[in-house]
Each structure stands twice: as C-alpha cells, then as structure tokens.
PADRENRO-978507 format. One line per 10 residues: number of its first residue (from 0); for each residue x, y, z of N, C-alpha, C. Coordinates in steps of 0.2 Angstrom, whole numbers, plus 2048, in hexadecimal, padded with zeros to 3 digits. Each point is the difference from the previous one (the first is absolute). Layout:
<rs>
NUM) X:Y:Z:X:Y:Z:X:Y:Z ~ ...
</rs>
This chain:
<rs>
0) 5F5:214:1C7:7FF:7FD:7F8:800:7F9:802 ~ 7FB:7FD:7FD:7FF:7F8:802:806:7FC:7FC ~ 802:7FA:805:806:7FC:7FD:7FC:7FC:7FB ~ 804:7FE:7FB:7FD:7FB:7FC:804:7FA:801 ~ 7FA:7FA:7FD:801:7FA:803:7FD:7FB:7FB ~ 802:7FA:7FE:7FD:7FB:7FD:7FC:7FC:804 ~ 7FB:7FB:7FB:7FC:7FC:804:801:7F9:7FE ~ 801:7FA:804:801:7F9:7FD:7F9:7FD:803 ~ 7FE:7FB:7FB:7FB:7FC:804:800:7F9:7FD ~ 803:7FC:804:800:7F8:7FE:7F9:7FF:7FE
10) 7FF:7FC:7FB:7F9:7FE:7FE:7FF:7F8:7FF ~ 7FD:7FD:803:7FE:7F9:7FF:7FB:801:7FA ~ 7FE:7FA:7FD:7FC:7FF:7FC:7F8:802:802 ~ 7FF:7FE:806:7FA:801:803:7FF:807:802 ~ 805:805:7FF:7FE:807:801:801:804:7FA ~ 802:7FD:7FA:801:803:7FA:7F9:804:7FF ~ 7FB:7FE:800:7FA:803:7FE:7FF:807:805 ~ 801:800:805:7FF:803:805:804:806:801 ~ 807:7FF:7FF:804:805:800:7FF:805:7FA ~ 7FD:7FE:7FA:7FE:805:7FB:7FC:805:803
20) 7FB:7FF:804:7FC:804:803:804:805:804 ~ 804:7FE:805:804:802:804:804:806:7FD ~ 803:800:7FA:805:804:7FC:7FD:808:800 ~ 7FA:800:7FF:7FF:807:800:800:804:807 ~ 7FD:7FB:804:800:804:808:807:801:801 ~ 805:7FC:800:807:802:802:803:806:7FC ~ 7FD:801:7F9:802:805:7FD:7FD:807:803 ~ 7FA:801:802:7FC:804:804:803:801:806 ~ 801:7FD:805:801:800:806:806:7FF:804 ~ 805:7FD:7FC:807:7FF:804:803:807:7FD
30) 802:804:804:803:806:7FF:808:7FF:7FE ~ 802:801:7FB:807:800:7FE:802:7FA:7FC ~ 7FB:7FC:7FE:802:7FA:7FD:802:800:7F8 ~ 804:7FD:7FD:803:802:7FB:7FF:7F9:7FC ~ 804:7FB:7FF:800:7FA:7FC:7FB:7FB:804 ~ 7FD:7FC:7FD:7FC:7FA:804:804:7FA:7FB ~ 802:7FB:805:801:7F9:7FE:7FD:7FC:803 ~ 7FC:7FB:7FA:7FC:7FB:801:805:7F9:7FF ~ 802:7FE:806:804:7FA:800:7FE:7F9:801 ~ 800:7FD:7FA:7FB:7F9:801:804:7FC:7FB
40) 7FD:7F9:7FF:803:7FC:7FC:7FE:802:7F9 ~ 805:800:7FB:7FE:801:7F9:7FA:7FD:7FD ~ 7FF:7FA:803:7F9:7FD:7FD:7F9:805:801 ~ 801:803:805:7FA:804:802:801:807:7FC ~ 804:801:7FD:800:808:7FB:7FB:800:7FD ~ 7FD:7FA:7FE:7F9:800:7FB:7FB:805:802 ~ 800:7FF:806:7FA:803:806:802:807:800 ~ 805:803:800:803:806:802:803:805:7FA ~ 800:7FD:7FB:805:803:7F9:7FD:807:7FF ~ 7F9:800:802:7FC:807:7FD:803:806:805
50) 802:7FE:806:801:806:805:807:805:7FE ~ 804:7FD:7FD:806:805:7FE:7FC:804:7FA ~ 7FB:7FD:7FC:7FE:805:7FB:7FC:806:803 ~ 7FD:7FE:805:7FD:805:803:803:805:806 ~ 805:7FD:801:805:805:804:807:7FF:7FF ~ 803:804:7FD:807:7FF:7FC:805:7FF:806 ~ 7FF:802:806:804:7FE:806:7FD:7FB:803 ~ 7FE:7FB:7FE:7FF:7FA:802:803:7FB:7FD ~ 804:7FB:804:805:7FC:7FD:7FE:7F9:802 ~ 800:7FA:7FC:7FF:7FA:801:808:7FD:801
60) 801:7FC:805:806:7FD:802:7FF:7F9:800 ~ 804:7FB:7FC:7FF:7F9:802:805:800:808 ~ 7FB:7FB:805:803:800:806:806:7FB:801 ~ 801:7FC:7FA:805:7FA:7FF:806:804:7FE ~ 800:807:7FD:806:804:7FD:801:805:803 ~ 7FD:802:806:803:807:804:806:800:802 ~ 801:7FC:804:807:7FE:803:804:7FA:7FD ~ 806:801:7FE:803:7FA:7FE:802:7FA:806 ~ 7FC:7FA:7FE:802:7FB:805:7FA:800:805 ~ 7FB:804:800:7F9:800:803:7FA:7FF:7FC
70) 7FE:7F9:802:7FB:7FD:7FA:7FB:7FB:806 ~ 7FB:800:7FD:7FB:7FB:804:803:7FA:803 ~ 802:7FD:7FA:803:7F9:800:807:800:805 ~ 804:806:800:805:7FF:804:7FE:801:807 ~ 7FC:804:802:7FC:801:806:7FD:7F9:804 ~ 7FC:7FD:7FA:7FD:7F9:801:805:7FB:801 ~ 806:800:7FD:805:7FB:801:803:801:807 ~ 801:805:802:804:803:807:7FB:7FE:805 ~ 7FA:800:800:7FB:7FE:805:800:7F8:800 ~ 801:7FE:7FA:7FF:7F9:800:806:7FC:803
80) 805:803:800:806:7FE:803:801:800:806 ~ 7FC:806:803:802:801:808:7FA:7FC:803 ~ 7F9:800:7FE:7FB:7FE:803:7FC:7FA:7FC ~ 804:7FD:7FB:7FE:7FA:7FE:7F9:800:7FD ~ 7FD:804:7FE:7FB:802:7FC:7FA:803:805 ~ 801:800:806:7FC:802:805:7FD:808:7FE ~ 805:803:7FE:7FD:808:7FE:7FF:801:7F9 ~ 800:7FA:7FC:7FE:801:7F8:7FA:805:7FF ~ 7FB:7FF:804:7FA:804:7FE:801:807:801 ~ 806:802:804:800:806:802:806:803:7FC
90) 801:7FE:7FB:805:803:7FB:7FF:807:7FD ~ 7FA:802:7FE:7FF:805:7FE:800:806:806 ~ 7FD:7FE:805:800:804:807:807:803:801 ~ 806:7FB:7FF:806:802:802:803:804:7F9 ~ 7FD:7FD:7FB:804:803:7FB:7FE:807:7FF ~ 7F9:802:801:7FE:808:7FF:804:804:805 ~ 801:7FE:805:804:804:806:807:801:7FC ~ 804:7FB:7FD:806:801:7FE:800:805:7FA ~ 7FB:7FE:7FC:7FF:806:7FA:800:808:802 ~ 7FC:801:805:801:807:804:806:802:802
100) 804:7FB:803:806:802:803:805:801:7F9 ~ 800:7FB:7FB:804:7FF:7FB:7FE:806:7FB ~ 7FC:803:7FF:7FE:807:7FC:805:805:801 ~ 804:801:807:803:805:800:808:7FE:7FC ~ 801:7FA:800:806:7FE:7FC:7FF:7FF:7F9 ~ 7FA:802:7FD:7FF:800:7F9:801:806:7FC ~ 800:7FF:7F9:801:806:7FC:7FB:805:801 ~ 7FA:7FE:802:7FA:805:800:801:805:806 ~ 803:7FE:806:801:804:805:802:806:7FF ~ 7FC:806:805:803:806:800:800:801:807
110) 7FD:806:803:803:802:808:7FB:7FC:805 ~ 7FA:801:7FD:7FA:7FD:805:7FB:7FC:7FC ~ 7FE:7FB:802:7FB:7FC:7FE:7FB:7FE:806 ~ 7F9:800:7FD:7FC:7FE:804:7FC:7F8:800 ~ 800:7FD:803:7FD:7F9:7FF:7F8:801:801 ~ 7FC:7FF:7FC:7FA:800:802:7FB:7F9:7FF ~ 7FB:7FF:804:7FD:7F8:7FF:7FC:801:7FA ~ 800:7FC:7FD:7FB:7FE:7F9:7F9:801:801 ~ 7FF:7FE:806:7F8:800:802:7FD:806:803 ~ 804:806:801:7FF:806:804:7FF:806:7FB
120) 7FB:804:803:7FE:806:7FC:801:806:804 ~ 805:805:7FD:800:806:805:7FA:804:7FE ~ 7FB:802:805:7FB:803:800:800:808:801 ~ 805:802:803:801:807:801:807:803:7FE ~ 802:805:7FE:808:801:800:803:7FF:806 ~ 806:7FC:7FF:805:7FE:804:808:802:800 ~ 803:805:802:807:801:801:804:7FC:804 ~ 807:800:7FD:804:7FA:804:806:803:803 ~ 7FF:808:7FF:807:803:802:7FE:807:804 ~ 803:800:806:7FF:806:803:806:803:803
130) 803:805:7FA:807:802:801:806:7FB:7FF ~ 803:7FF:804:805:7FC:800:7FF:7F8:804 ~ 7F9:800:801:7FE:7F9:803:7FC:7FD:7FA ~ 800:7F9:800:7FC:7FC:7FD:7FB:7FB:805 ~ 7F9:802:7FC:7FB:7FE:805:7FE:7F9:7FE ~ 7FD:7FD:805:7FE:7FA:800:7F9:7FE:805 ~ 7FE:7FA:7FF:7F9:800:803:801:7FB:804 ~ 801:800:809:801:7FB:804:7FA:7FB:800 ~ 801:7FA:802:7FA:7FC:801:801:7FC:806 ~ 7FC:7FC:802:801:7FB:808:801:7FA:7FE
140) 801:7FD:7FB:803:7F9:7FF:806:7FF:803 ~ 800:7FA:803:806:7FD:803:801:7F9:7FF ~ 805:7FD:7FD:802:7F9:7FE:807:7FE:802 ~ 801:7FF:805:807:7FF:804:805:7FB:7F9 ~ 7FD:7FD:7FD:806:7FB:7FB:803:806:7FD ~ 7FE:804:7FD:802:805:7FC:805:804:804 ~ 802:802:806:804:802:805:805:7FB:802 ~ 7FF:7FB:800:804:7F9:801:805:801:7F9 ~ 7FE:800:7FB:803:800:7F9:804:807:800 ~ 7FD:805:801:804:806:800:807:800:804
150) 7FE:7FD:807:806:7FF:804:805:7FD:7FE ~ 7FF:7F9:7FD:806:7FC:7FD:802:802:7FA ~ 7FB:805:7FC:804:802:7F9:805:806:802 ~ 7FF:804:803:802:807:801:802:802:807 ~ 7FD:7FB:805:803:803:807:7FC:805:803 ~ 7FA:801:7FD:7FC:806:802:7FA:7FE:804 ~ 7FE:803:805:7FA:7FE:804:7FA:805:7FE ~ 7FA:7FF:801:7FB:803:7FF:800:808:804 ~ 801:805:7FC:801:806:801:7FB:805:802 ~ 7F9:7FE:7FE:7FB:805:801:7FA:7FB:803
160) 7FA:803:803:7FB:7FC:804:7FA:800:7FB ~ 801:800:7FA:7FB:7FF:7FA:804:7FD:7FA ~ 7FA:7FE:7FB:802:7FD:7FA:801:805:7FB ~ 805:7FE:7FB:801:803:7FA:7FB:7FD:7FA ~ 7FE:7FC:802:7FC:7FC:7FA:7FA:804:7FF ~ 7FF:802:7FA:7F9:804:7FE:7FF:7FE:7F9 ~ 7FC:803:7FC:7FF:7FF:7F9:804:804:7FC ~ 804:803:803:807:803:7FC:805:802:805 ~ 806:801:7FB:805:802:804:806:804:7FB ~ 802:806:802:804:803:7FC:808:7FE:802
170) 803:7FF:7FB:807:7FE:801:805:805:7FD ~ 805:800:803:807:805:7FE:803:7FA:7FC ~ 801:802:7F9:805:7FC:7FE:806:7FE:803 ~ 804:806:802:806:800:802:801:7FB:807 ~ 7FB:800:804:7FF:7FD:807:7FE:7F8:7FE ~ 7FC:7FF:7FB:7FE:7F9:7FF:807:7FD:7FD ~ 804:803:7FA:806:7FE:7FF:805:7FE:805 ~ 800:806:805:805:7FE:807:7FD:7F9:804 ~ 7F9:800:801:7FE:7FB:804:802:7F9:7FB ~ 7FF:800:7FA:801:7FA:7FC:807:7FE:801
180) 805:805:7FF:806:7FF:802:803:7FD:806 ~ 7FD:803:805:801:7FE:806:7FE:7F8:802 ~ 7F8:7FF:7FC:800:7F9:801:804:7FB:7FD ~ 803:802:7FA:805:7FD:7FB:806:7FE:804 ~ 802:804:805:806:800:803:800:7FD:806 ~ 7FA:7FD:803:800:7FC:806:803:7FA:801 ~ 800:7FD:805:803:7F9:800:7FB:7FB:800 ~ 7FA:802:7FE:7FA:7FB:7FF:803:7FD:7F9 ~ 7FE:7F8:801:804:7FC:7F9:7FB:802:7FB ~ 803:801:7FA:7FD:801:7FA:804:804:7FB
190) 7FE:800:7F9:804:802:7FB:7FF:807:7FF ~ 7F9:802:801:7FE:806:7FE:7FB:803:807 ~ 7FD:806:7FF:7FB:803:805:7FA:7FB:800 ~ 7FE:7FE:7FB:7FA:7FC:800:802:7FB:804 ~ 804:7FB:7FE:801:7FA:804:802:801:808 ~ 803:807:801:801:800:807:7FA:802:804 ~ 7FA:803:7FC:7FA:802:804:7FD:7F9:800 ~ 800:7FC:7FB:7FC:7F9:801:804:7FD:806 ~ 806:7FF:800:803:7FC:806:800:803:806 ~ 7FE:806:801:7FF:803:806:7F8:7FF:803
200) 7FB:7FD:7FC:7FB:7FE:803:801:7F8:804 ~ 7FC:7FE:803:7FF:7FB:805:7F9:7FF:801 ~ 7FD:7FB:7FC:7FA:7FD:801:7FF:7FE:806 ~ 804:7FD:804:7FF:7FD:807:7FE:806:805 ~ 801:807:7FE:7FE:804:805:7FA:803:7FE ~ 7FC:7FE:7FB:7F9:803:7FE:7FB:7FC:7FF ~ 7FB:802:801:7FA:7FB:7FE:7FE:801:7FA ~ 802:805:7FC:7FD:802:7F9:808:7FF:7FC ~ 7FE:800:7F8:805:801:7FC:804:807:7FF ~ 7FD:805:803:801:806:7FF:806:802:806
210) 805:800:7FD:806:801:805:805:806:7FE ~ 7FD:805:7FC:804:805:7FD:7FC:806:7FE ~ 802:806:801:7FB:805:7FD:805:805:7FF ~ 800:802:7FA:804:806:7FC:7FF:807:804 ~ 7F9:801:802:7FE:806:803:804:802:806 ~ 7FE:7FA:804:803:800:808:809:800:7FF ~ 803:7FD:7FC:806:7FF:800:802:807:7FD ~ 7FD:804:7FA:803:806:7FF:7FF:806:805 ~ 7F9:7FF:803:7FF:806:804:804:7FF:806 ~ 801:7FB:804:805:7FE:805:807:802:7FF
220) 802:7FF:7FB:806:802:7FD:802:807:800 ~ 7FA:804:7FD:800:808:800:800:803:806 ~ 7FA:7FC:805:801:803:807:806:800:803 ~ 805:7FB:7FF:805:7FF:804:805:805:7FD ~ 802:800:7F8:805:803:7FE:7FE:806:7FE ~ 7FA:802:7FE:7FE:806:7FF:7FA:803:803 ~ 800:801:807:7FB:802:805:7FE:806:7FD ~ 7FA:801:800:7FD:807:7FF:7FE:801:7F9 ~ 803:7FC:7FB:7FE:801:7F9:7F9:7FE:7FF ~ 7FF:7FB:802:7F8:7FD:7FF:7FB:803:805
230) 7FC:803:7FE:7FB:803:805:7F9:7FD:7FF ~ 7FD:7FE:806:7F9:7FC:800:7FB:805:7FF ~ 7FC:7FF:7FB:7F9:804:7FF:7FB:7FB:800 ~ 7FA:801:802:7FB:7FB:800:7FA:803:7FB ~ 7FF:7FA:7FB:7FB:800:7FA:7FA:7FD:802 ~ 7FB:801:800:7FA:7FC:7FF:800:7FC:7FB ~ 800:7FA:802:800:7F9:7FA:7FB:7FD:802 ~ 7FD:7FB:7FB:7FB:7FB:802:802:7FA:7FB ~ 803:7FB:804:802:7FA:7FD:7FB:7FB:7FE ~ 7FA:801:803:7FB:7FB:7FE:7FA:804:7FB
240) 803:803:7FB:7FC:804:7FC:7FC:7FB:7FB ~ 803:7F9:800:7FD:7FB:7FB:7F9:7FE:802 ~ 7FF:800:807:7FB:7FD:803:7F9:805:7FE ~ 802:806:7FE:7F9:804:7FE:7FE:7FE:7FB ~ 804:800:7FA:7FC:7FE:7F8:805:7FD:7FC ~ 804:7FC:803:806:7FC:7FC:805:805:7FD ~ 801:7FF:7FB:805:804:7FC:7FC:805:7FA ~ 7F8:802:801:7FD:803:7FC:7FC:805:803 ~ 804:805:805:7FD:806:801:800:806:7FB ~ 7FB:803:7FE:800:805:7FC:803:806:802
250) 801:804:7FC:804:806:800:7FC:806:807 ~ 7F9:7FF:7FF:7FD:804:806:800:7FC:806 ~ 800:7FA:801:803:7FD:806:806:802:803 ~ 805:7FF:7FA:808:801:804:800:808:801 ~ 7FC:805:7FD:801:806:802:7FD:801:807 ~ 7FB:7FE:801:7FC:7FF:806:806:7FE:805 ~ 802:7FB:7FF:806:7FC:806:806:804:801 ~ 801:805:7FB:805:805:7FF:800:805:805 ~ 7FA:801:803:7FE:805:804:804:7FE:807 ~ 800:7FB:802:805:7FE:806:804:7FC:800
260) 802:7FC:7FA:805:7FC:7FF:806:802:7FB ~ 805:7FE:802:805:803:7FC:802:7FA:7FA ~ 800:7F9:803:802:7FA:7FB:7FA:7FC:802 ~ 7FF:7FC:7FB:7FA:7FA:801:804:7F9:7FC ~ 801:7FB:804:802:7FA:7FD:7FB:7FB:7FF ~ 800:7FD:7FA:7FB:7FA:7FD:804:7FA:7FF ~ 801:7FC:806:803:7FA:801:7FA:7FB:7FB ~ 804:7FC:7FC:7FB:7FB:7FC:7FD:7FB:805 ~ 803:7FF:806:7FC:7FB:803:7FA:802:805 ~ 7FF:807:800:7FB:803:804:7FA:801:7FB
270) 7FB:7FC:802:7FA:7FF:7FC:7FB:803:802 ~ 7FD:804:7FC:7F9:805:803:7FB:7FC:800 ~ 7FA:802:803:7F9:7FD:802:7FC:800:7F9 ~ 7FC:7FB:801:7FB:7FE:7FB:7FC:808:7FD ~ 7FF:802:7FB:801:7FB:7F9:807:802:7FD ~ 804:804:803:805:802:7FC:805:7FA:801 ~ 800:7FC:804:804:7F9:801:7FF:7FD:7FB ~ 7FB:7FF:7FC:7FF:7FD:7FA:806:802:7FB ~ 7FF:807:7FE:805:803:7FB:807:7FE:802 ~ 801:801:807:808:7FF:802:801:7F9:7FF
280) 7FC:7FB:801:802:7F9:7FE:800:800:7F8 ~ 7FE:802:7FC:800:800:7F9:806:804:7FE ~ 803:805:804:806:803:7FF:805:7FC:801 ~ 800:7FC:806:806:7FB:802:800:7FA:7FB ~ 7FA:7FE:7FE:800:7FA:7FB:805:803:7F9 ~ 7FE:806:7FE:803:804:7FA:807:800:802 ~ 802:802:806:807:800:801:804:7FA:800 ~ 7FD:7FA:803:802:7F9:7FE:801:7FE:7F9 ~ 7FB:803:7FC:801:7FD:7FA:806:805:7FB ~ 801:806:802:806:804:7FD:805:7FC:802
290) 801:7FD:807:807:7FC:802:800:7FA:7FB ~ 7F9:7FC:800:802:7FA:7FB:802:803:7F9 ~ 7FE:804:7FD:801:803:7FA:808:802:800 ~ 802:804:805:808:802:801:805:7F9:800 ~ 7FE:7FB:804:804:7FA:802:7FF:7FC:7FB ~ 7FB:800:7FB:800:7FA:7FB:7FE:801:7FA ~ 800:807:7FD:7FE:802:7FA:807:803:7FE
</rs>
C-alpha cells in the first residue's frame, strides 16, 4: 500500500503563475500525494486563490503565519543583527528554508511531507517509499560552508559522498521535529532554533552568502541517527529546461520530454533562444509589473 504524504511548495511572487501549471502534474505523477500547501505571502493570494476551488485539497498558507514567531521580518532582523545588512538580499533564501523545516511544527503537519520546487514539473510517475525506506534523489553538488555550519550547529560531519540538495525532499515530521529540538538545545547562542542556525553561520568562511542548507542538514542528520531509513534512487532530471522554450512548453512537448525525463525545471533566469526569447522577456516584464502592483497598489 502506498504511503500518503502532503506536499509543501514555498511560492515566491515570480513563481505564482507557473506553479498553477505545475499543480495538475503533481496530482497526476506524485504517487500518494494528499494535500498540497502553497506557502506564500498573503499579498500573493490574489494570483492563487482559484487553485483551492479547482482542488479541494489545495490550501493557501500565509508564510508569516505558518509558525508562531517565524516571519520574513524576523529573519531579516536576525540577519541584519549578525551581518550588519550584508545578507539582507538573501533573507528570502534563508526564510524559505526555515519554512520547510517549520512546517513540521505547524498545525498542518501529518506524518510525512514532500518539499517540492515551484519551478519544477514531474513528467512521469514518481514514488517516494520502498517498503520501510524513504526514497531520495542524490546529487553531486558540494558546498563546504553548508557542512561548516552543520558541524558548528549539531556537531555532525558530512556522512555521505553525495548531496541531498535536489528539486524535492521527503521529510518525516517526527524526525524534523526531533532535529529542530536538538538545534534548539545546542549551546550555540540564540533564543530559538532559527536564531541558532543563523548564529552558526560564518561569512568569513564562505565566498558566498549561502552558508546553510536545510536539505544537507536534514539528510546528514538522518544518515547519522537513522542509517538506512533513506534509500537513494536516481531520477532523470533536467534542471535547464527553461533554455528550450522558457516557461511556454506545450503539452505535446512536455509529453515528449516525459519519455526520458522524470522531472524538468524551468528557472526564470534561463532564457530560451530567439524568437522565444522575446516572449520570455515579455513574461519577465509582466512579472515585474505584478511585483509593482503587489508592493504599491
């Protein structure tokens, strides 16, 4: 019997239109999916409010109300306090990671939840459980600052020779809660787990502002404490699908891609060749106008 799980998708404004296209594919191809939670700023609800009408198990959640005390402004203030504004442009990047972790603490959490990237389409049926094992898709990325933070935060070294950072990750609610509790009880300075994570980062050890990964932290935590629970499996993924035709591939083209791909991602900064490039530019202009409307109207 296929285990059931929920899906969470943190949605930035520039992904709001595309994620509506992704939802039918999630329903069709992610085996065992129950509720889909779109986590976004409530100002963006106007672009997504039709989705719960189409799918009664699709739920909009205000990102600033998911977990008490976890808001964009709180994360921004903590980063400002530690780095004097150096990481301010990365507030959203850190915030969405904390939302993925914090979902396990929320009223919506059940046994398992799948974090899924808003810019990614599943093109063929995908399962996430094999008996008692949880399946994940290993990658080859390596970024040392993630593991420097992990070591300082939880005293854990990198336990595998691959990366857990992919377009999705299945989380166990019980394990995530345990990990957050362990973080909360570390000796790292901070009043809560979010502040302790931020205080575990050290920009002097990194050439970039990316110093924490929720996927690497959770994956290596499980590898140490629950060895064998997570089982690697390899999916055929295509991260650069946006170079083909932007975000305007028709159903026929996507069906063709599904013959040898499990997932395709359409990153906004991946611009297709001429003449589709013109349409892509107009789309990006439209998204900027949307942002202006949300911010000022």
